[in-house]
C-alpha positions as CSV (number, residue, x, y, z in Angstrom):
1,M,149.9,111.0,-23.6
2,T,149.3,108.5,-20.8
3,R,150.2,104.8,-20.9
4,L,146.5,103.9,-20.9
5,N,146.0,106.1,-24.0
6,R,148.6,104.2,-25.8
7,I,147.5,100.7,-24.6
8,L,143.7,101.1,-25.0
9,P,143.6,101.3,-28.8
10,V,145.9,98.3,-29.0
11,A,143.7,96.3,-26.6
12,V,140.6,97.3,-28.6
13,G,142.4,96.1,-31.8
14,V,143.3,92.8,-30.3
15,L,139.6,92.3,-29.2
16,A,138.4,93.3,-32.5
17,A,140.7,90.8,-34.2
18,Y,139.6,88.0,-31.9
19,E,135.9,88.8,-32.6
20,L,136.4,89.1,-36.3
21,L,138.5,85.9,-36.7
22,L,136.1,84.0,-34.5
23,G,133.2,85.2,-36.7
24,L,135.0,84.4,-40.0
25,W,135.8,80.9,-38.6
26,M,132.1,80.4,-37.8
27,L,131.0,81.7,-41.2
28,F,133.5,79.7,-43.5
29,A,134.0,76.6,-41.4
30,P,130.9,76.0,-39.1
31,R,131.6,72.3,-38.8
32,S,135.1,72.9,-37.6
33,F,133.9,75.5,-35.1
34,Y,131.3,73.2,-33.9
35,D,133.6,70.3,-33.5
36,Q,136.3,72.3,-31.7
37,I,134.3,74.5,-29.3
38,A,130.6,74.5,-29.9
39,G,129.6,70.9,-29.3
40,F,126.2,71.6,-27.6
41,G,123.5,69.3,-29.0
42,A,123.0,68.6,-32.7
43,Y,125.1,70.3,-35.3
44,P,123.4,73.5,-36.4
45,P,125.3,75.0,-39.4
46,H,122.7,77.7,-40.2
47,F,122.6,78.8,-36.5
48,I,126.4,78.9,-36.3
49,R,126.5,81.1,-39.5
50,D,123.7,83.4,-38.0
51,N,125.8,83.9,-34.9
52,A,128.9,84.5,-37.1
53,T,127.2,87.7,-38.4
54,W,127.1,89.1,-34.8
55,Q,130.8,88.3,-34.2
56,I,131.8,89.8,-37.5
57,A,129.8,93.0,-37.0
58,L,131.2,93.5,-33.5
59,G,134.7,92.9,-34.7
60,A,134.4,95.3,-37.6
61,T,133.1,98.0,-35.4
62,L,135.6,97.5,-32.7
63,F,138.3,97.9,-35.4
64,A,136.7,101.2,-36.2
65,A,136.9,102.1,-32.5
66,V,140.7,101.7,-32.6
67,T,140.8,105.1,-34.4
68,K,137.4,106.5,-33.2
69,A,137.9,107.0,-29.6
70,S,134.2,108.1,-29.1
71,W,133.1,104.6,-30.2
72,R,135.0,102.7,-27.6
73,V,132.8,103.2,-24.5
74,P,129.5,102.2,-26.2
75,L,131.0,99.3,-28.1
76,L,132.9,98.0,-25.1
77,A,129.7,98.3,-23.0
78,L,127.9,96.3,-25.7
79,A,130.6,93.7,-25.8
80,T,130.7,93.4,-22.0
81,L,126.9,92.9,-21.8
82,Q,126.9,90.3,-24.6
83,G,129.9,88.6,-23.1
84,G,128.3,88.4,-19.7
85,L,125.0,87.0,-21.1
86,H,127.0,84.5,-23.2
87,S,129.1,83.4,-20.1
88,I,125.9,82.9,-18.0
89,N,124.4,80.8,-20.8
90,H,127.6,78.6,-20.8
91,W,127.6,78.2,-17.1
92,I,124.0,77.0,-17.2
93,D,124.8,74.5,-19.9
94,V,128.3,73.6,-18.7
95,D,127.5,70.0,-18.4
96,N,125.7,69.8,-21.8
97,A,128.9,70.4,-23.9
98,S,130.4,67.4,-25.7
99,T,132.6,66.9,-22.5
100,L,132.6,68.5,-19.1
101,G,136.1,69.7,-19.9
102,V,135.0,71.5,-23.0
103,G,132.0,73.0,-21.1
104,L,134.3,74.2,-18.3
105,F,136.9,75.6,-20.7
106,D,134.1,77.5,-22.6
107,A,132.5,78.9,-19.5
108,I,135.8,79.9,-17.8
109,S,137.4,81.4,-21.0
110,L,134.2,83.4,-21.8
111,T,134.0,84.7,-18.2
112,V,137.7,85.8,-18.3
113,L,137.2,87.5,-21.7
114,T,134.1,89.3,-20.3
115,L,136.1,90.5,-17.2
116,V,138.9,91.8,-19.5
117,T,136.4,93.6,-21.7
118,A,134.7,95.1,-18.7
119,A,138.1,96.4,-17.5
120,M,138.7,97.9,-20.9
121,W,135.2,99.5,-20.9
122,R,136.0,101.1,-17.5
123,A,139.4,102.3,-18.7
124,A,137.9,103.8,-21.9
125,A,135.2,105.6,-19.7
126,D,137.9,107.0,-17.5
127,V,139.8,108.6,-20.3
128,P,138.7,112.2,-20.8
129,E,137.5,112.7,-24.5
130,R,140.1,115.5,-25.1
131,E,142.9,113.1,-24.1
132,A,141.7,110.0,-26.0
133,V,144.0,108.9,-28.8
134,P,141.9,108.9,-31.9
């Protein structure tokens, strides 16, 4: 077993936990989520909870991908695409956040997360299926 085969399921699990915890925060405490990192325009509790459903679904399926190696490439591709689009949106609106600092933090952190997810996607695609840890 290669080092990558040992690390990749753990990395997918960490990404899954991040997505799931973010979604649960959005679902159960939309005001707190808005006040801390989503201060763009008027407070939209319904819209935040709608977005939470995406985060929770992605987190849950990524957790399944920890043990289902065949799920990793398509889910990481999806997460990379969504993260890239989300990052672009934040760069477009960087000066519309509650403060410029918050806008820059959001845009930069989303971009870094997207790059890390893209690296995971590439790594998962490079692992031959017969060698992938379940």
